[in-house]
C-alpha positions in Angstrom: 66.3 100.9 91.2 67.6 99.5 94.5 69.3 101.9 96.8 72.9 101.2 97.8 73.3 101.1 101.6 75.6 103.7 103.1 78.6 102.3 105.0 79.7 103.4 108.4 83.2 104.1 107.0 86.4 102.2 106.2 89.6 102.1 108.3 93.1 100.7 107.9 96.4 101.2 109.6 99.1 103.2 108.0 102.0 101.1 106.7 104.4 103.8 108.0 103.6 102.5 111.5 103.9 106.1 112.9 102.3 106.7 116.3 99.7 109.4 117.0 101.3 112.2 119.0 98.5 112.3 121.6 97.1 108.8 121.9 100.3 106.9 121.1 98.2 104.6 118.9 99.1 103.7 115.3 97.9 106.3 112.8 94.8 105.2 110.9 93.8 105.7 107.3 90.1 106.5 106.9 87.7 106.1 104.1 89.2 107.3 100.8 92.8 106.9 101.9 92.2 103.4 103.2 90.7 102.3 99.9 93.4 104.0 97.9 96.0 102.0 99.9 94.0 98.7 99.4 93.7 99.2 95.7 97.4 100.0 95.3 98.3 97.0 97.5 96.2 94.7 95.3 97.9 95.8 92.2 101.4 95.5 93.7 100.8 92.0 95.3 102.1 89.1 93.4 99.9 86.0 92.8 100.7 83.5 95.5 102.0 86.1 98.0 98.9 86.0 100.2 98.9 83.1 102.6 96.0 80.7 102.3 94.7 82.5 99.1 97.0 82.1 96.2 94.6 83.7 93.7 94.9 87.3 95.0 97.3 89.5 93.2 98.6 90.1 89.7 101.4 88.8 87.4 102.6 92.3 86.6 105.9 92.0 88.4 107.2 89.6 85.8 106.4 92.0 83.0 108.3 94.9 84.6 111.7 93.4 83.9 111.0 93.5 80.2 111.4 96.6 78.1 108.5 99.0 78.5 106.7 98.7 75.2 103.2 99.3 73.9 102.7 95.5 73.6 102.7 95.2 77.5 100.1 98.0 78.0 97.0 95.9 77.4 98.0 92.8 79.5 98.9 95.0 82.4 95.7 97.0 82.1 93.7 93.8 82.0 95.5 92.4 85.1 94.7 95.5 87.0 91.1 95.6 86.0 90.6 92.0 86.8 92.2 92.1 90.3 90.3 95.2 91.3 87.0 93.9 90.0 87.4 90.5 91.7 88.9 91.5 95.0 87.8 95.0 96.0 84.0 95.0 96.5 84.1 98.6 97.9 85.1 100.0 94.5 83.2 100.5 91.3 86.0 100.7 88.7 85.6 103.4 86.1 88.9 103.3 84.1 92.4 102.0 84.1 95.0 103.9 82.1 98.5 102.5 81.6 101.2 104.5 79.8 104.7 103.2 79.2 107.6 105.4 80.4 110.3 104.4 77.9 113.1 106.4 79.5 112.7 104.9 83.0 111.6 101.4 81.9 108.4 101.8 83.9 104.6 102.1 83.4 102.6 105.1 84.7 99.2 103.8 86.0 96.1 105.9 86.6 93.1 104.1 88.2 89.7 105.9 88.4 86.9 104.5 90.5 83.9 105.3 92.7 83.7 104.2 96.3 80.6 102.2 97.0 78.8 103.0 100.3 80.1 106.5 101.1 79.2 109.9 99.5 82.5 110.8 97.8 83.4 112.1 94.4 85.1 109.8 91.9 88.6 109.0 93.1 91.8 108.8 91.0 95.0 107.0 92.0 98.2 107.5 90.1 101.5 105.6 90.6 104.4 104.2 88.6 105.1 100.5 88.2 108.8 99.9 87.9 111.1 97.0 88.4 112.8 96.7 91.8 115.9 94.7 92.5 
């Protein structure tokens, strides 16, 4: 069985654009936090929104303006699994759980994954998908 190489770490800037109090640089997200942000951004990105690569993203946004029903759970789950598998090579996807929130016309999403290249326990990311105006 081939060994997976260890990475030297992952970094990303925080989208809050806050400055570090001592260095006055932008605050960085490291390793698990950077990958959590990348996975969530992939799910929330609409197809065609990324310049020069109109295949990245999901078609979930269009489904959010319909009533939250059990019929939408499987297509949303499949879209999330597809985009993460195709566009996030640092992640080994374990499971995607989508539950409709009927009262708020939203979907609660839980994504479980392992990070490839660093020694970290399985990660879980939970957020709500709801329509925005």
